[in-house]
C-alpha positions as CSV (number, residue, x, y, z in Angstrom):
1,M,0.0,0.0,0.0
2,E,2.9,2.3,-0.4
3,R,1.4,3.8,-3.5
4,G,-2.2,3.9,-2.1
5,E,-3.3,1.1,-4.4
6,A,-4.8,-2.3,-3.5
7,A,-5.2,-5.3,-5.8
8,V,-7.2,-8.5,-5.5
9,A,-6.2,-11.7,-7.3
10,T,-8.7,-14.3,-8.4
11,N,-8.0,-17.4,-10.6
12,G,-4.7,-15.9,-11.7
13,K,-6.2,-12.6,-12.6
14,R,-5.2,-9.4,-10.8
15,E,-7.8,-6.7,-10.3
16,T,-6.8,-3.2,-9.0
17,V,-9.1,-1.7,-6.5
18,S,-9.1,2.1,-6.2
19,T,-11.7,2.9,-3.5
20,E,-12.5,1.4,-0.1
21,M,-16.0,0.5,-1.4
22,D,-14.6,-1.5,-4.3
23,L,-12.2,-3.3,-1.9
24,A,-15.1,-4.2,0.5
25,D,-17.1,-5.4,-2.5
26,A,-14.3,-7.6,-3.8
27,I,-13.7,-9.1,-0.3
28,M,-17.5,-9.9,0.1
29,R,-17.6,-11.5,-3.4
30,H,-14.8,-13.9,-2.4
31,L,-16.2,-14.7,1.1
32,K,-19.8,-15.3,0.0
33,P,-20.5,-18.9,-0.9
34,K,-21.0,-19.5,-4.6
35,K,-24.5,-20.5,-5.6
36,S,-24.6,-24.1,-6.8
37,K,-26.1,-24.8,-10.2
38,R,-26.6,-28.5,-9.2
39,S,-30.0,-30.2,-9.2
40,F,-31.8,-31.6,-6.2
41,Q,-31.0,-35.2,-7.4
42,E,-27.3,-34.3,-7.4
43,H,-27.5,-33.0,-3.8
44,L,-29.4,-36.1,-2.8
45,S,-26.9,-38.4,-4.5
46,D,-24.1,-36.6,-2.6
47,L,-26.0,-37.1,0.6
48,V,-26.0,-40.9,0.0
49,V,-22.7,-41.4,-1.6
50,M,-20.4,-39.2,0.4
51,R,-18.9,-41.0,3.4
52,W,-20.8,-44.2,2.5
53,R,-18.6,-46.5,4.5
54,E,-19.3,-44.7,7.8
55,K,-23.0,-44.5,6.9
56,L,-23.2,-48.3,6.1
57,G,-21.3,-49.1,9.3
58,A,-23.7,-47.0,11.4
59,F,-26.7,-48.6,9.7
60,S,-25.3,-52.1,10.3
61,L,-24.8,-51.4,14.0
62,V,-28.3,-50.0,14.4
63,C,-29.8,-53.1,12.7
64,L,-27.7,-55.4,14.9
65,Y,-28.8,-53.7,18.1
66,W,-32.4,-53.8,17.0
67,L,-32.1,-57.5,16.4
68,L,-30.5,-58.1,19.7
69,L,-32.7,-55.9,21.9
70,A,-36.0,-54.9,20.3
71,G,-36.5,-58.1,18.3
72,Q,-36.3,-60.1,21.5
73,Q,-39.2,-58.6,23.4
74,D,-42.4,-60.4,22.6
75,F,-42.0,-63.9,21.3
76,K,-44.9,-66.4,21.4
77,V,-44.6,-70.1,21.3
78,A,-47.2,-72.9,21.4
79,F,-46.5,-76.5,22.5
80,S,-48.1,-79.6,24.1
81,P,-46.4,-80.6,27.3
82,P,-47.0,-83.9,29.1
83,V,-49.7,-84.1,31.9
84,D,-48.6,-85.6,35.3
85,L,-51.4,-87.0,37.4
86,R,-50.4,-86.9,41.1
87,N,-51.8,-88.1,44.5
88,M,-54.5,-90.4,43.2
89,P,-56.4,-91.8,46.3
90,Q,-55.6,-95.5,46.9
91,T,-59.3,-96.3,46.8
92,L,-59.7,-95.1,43.2
93,E,-58.4,-95.9,39.8
94,L,-58.8,-94.4,36.4
95,K,-62.0,-95.6,34.7
96,E,-60.4,-95.1,31.3
97,P,-56.9,-94.3,30.1
98,F,-56.3,-90.6,30.5
99,H,-55.2,-88.9,27.4
100,V,-55.8,-85.2,26.6
101,N,-54.0,-83.1,24.1
102,L,-53.3,-79.8,26.0
103,R,-52.0,-76.9,24.0
104,L,-50.2,-74.1,25.9
105,T,-49.3,-70.7,24.5
106,A,-46.6,-68.8,26.3
107,R,-45.0,-65.4,25.8
108,G,-41.6,-64.0,26.8
109,M,-38.2,-63.0,25.4
110,R,-37.0,-65.1,22.5
111,K,-34.1,-66.6,24.5
112,D,-36.5,-67.9,27.2
113,A,-39.7,-68.8,25.2
114,S,-38.0,-70.5,22.3
115,T,-36.6,-73.2,24.6
116,L,-40.0,-74.3,26.0
117,G,-41.2,-77.8,25.2
118,S,-42.2,-81.1,26.6
119,R,-38.7,-81.7,28.1
120,N,-38.8,-78.7,30.4
121,V,-42.5,-77.9,30.9
122,S,-45.1,-80.2,32.5
123,I,-48.7,-79.9,33.8
124,K,-49.3,-81.3,37.2
125,I,-52.9,-82.2,38.2
126,D,-53.4,-83.1,41.9
127,L,-56.0,-85.9,42.2
128,G,-56.0,-85.9,46.0
129,A,-59.6,-84.7,46.3
130,A,-60.9,-86.9,43.5
131,S,-64.1,-88.9,43.9
132,S,-65.7,-91.8,42.0
133,G,-67.2,-90.7,38.7
134,P,-66.3,-87.8,36.5
135,N,-64.1,-85.1,38.0
136,V,-63.5,-81.8,36.2
137,Y,-60.2,-80.0,36.8
138,T,-59.9,-76.3,35.8
139,L,-56.3,-75.7,34.7
140,S,-54.5,-72.5,35.6
141,C,-50.9,-71.2,35.6
142,N,-50.5,-72.9,39.0
143,H,-50.7,-76.3,37.4
144,I,-47.9,-75.5,34.9
145,N,-44.3,-76.0,35.8
146,L,-42.2,-73.5,33.8
147,P,-38.4,-73.3,33.8
148,N,-38.3,-69.6,34.9
149,D,-40.5,-66.7,35.9
150,R,-39.8,-64.5,32.9
151,I,-42.3,-66.4,30.8
152,D,-46.1,-65.6,30.9
153,M,-48.8,-68.0,30.0
154,V,-51.1,-66.6,27.4
155,Q,-53.5,-69.5,26.8
156,I,-54.3,-73.0,28.0
157,E,-56.5,-75.1,25.7
158,P,-58.7,-76.8,26.8
159,A,-59.0,-74.9,30.1
160,E,-60.8,-77.8,31.8
161,V,-60.2,-81.6,31.7
162,M,-62.4,-84.4,32.8
163,I,-61.0,-87.4,34.5
164,R,-63.2,-90.4,35.3
165,H,-62.5,-92.5,38.4
166,R,-64.0,-95.7,39.7
167,P,-63.5,-97.5,43.0
168,R,-60.5,-99.8,42.9
169,A,-61.4,-103.4,42.7
170,A,-60.7,-105.2,46.0
171,A,-57.8,-107.5,45.8
172,Q,-58.9,-111.2,45.6
173,P,-57.0,-113.4,48.1
174,N,-55.0,-116.1,46.4
175,R,-56.7,-119.5,47.1
176,Q,-54.3,-122.4,47.3
177,P,-55.9,-125.8,46.6
């Protein structure tokens, strides 16, 4: 500025500025962002393509966490466990073979509910108060032996079972000739 002149260089071209207003305008032109002539599709493409490795990694982590956590919450399973008849009075016997196809539906986290089956769940019916003739037993969660308390019973079908009893035949003494 020894001679009182100022110059601005842009793209290899030198422009001499004579007044303070021209200098301020030149500075503002170079500091202001240039308007893009690109289309919306080009901007959208850049949004997807730029830093795609980081975006793909973040998306993969989100999917993995969702599968591990959110996907585990509410899992239903239906199965048919065995029925265990207990405490039959010594004076009674079953009138006919007991066979009923019970169907249980349980709900819980996938890691707990997916392991349910006939090997780790059973239904226990206490026959201690049975009498001769038909006896109806209403099944509830108390009759079901589950492997842990994180599983909820949703449905028991049928909810009632009928077991027929008859008096036990008296033992015949062995007669020896």
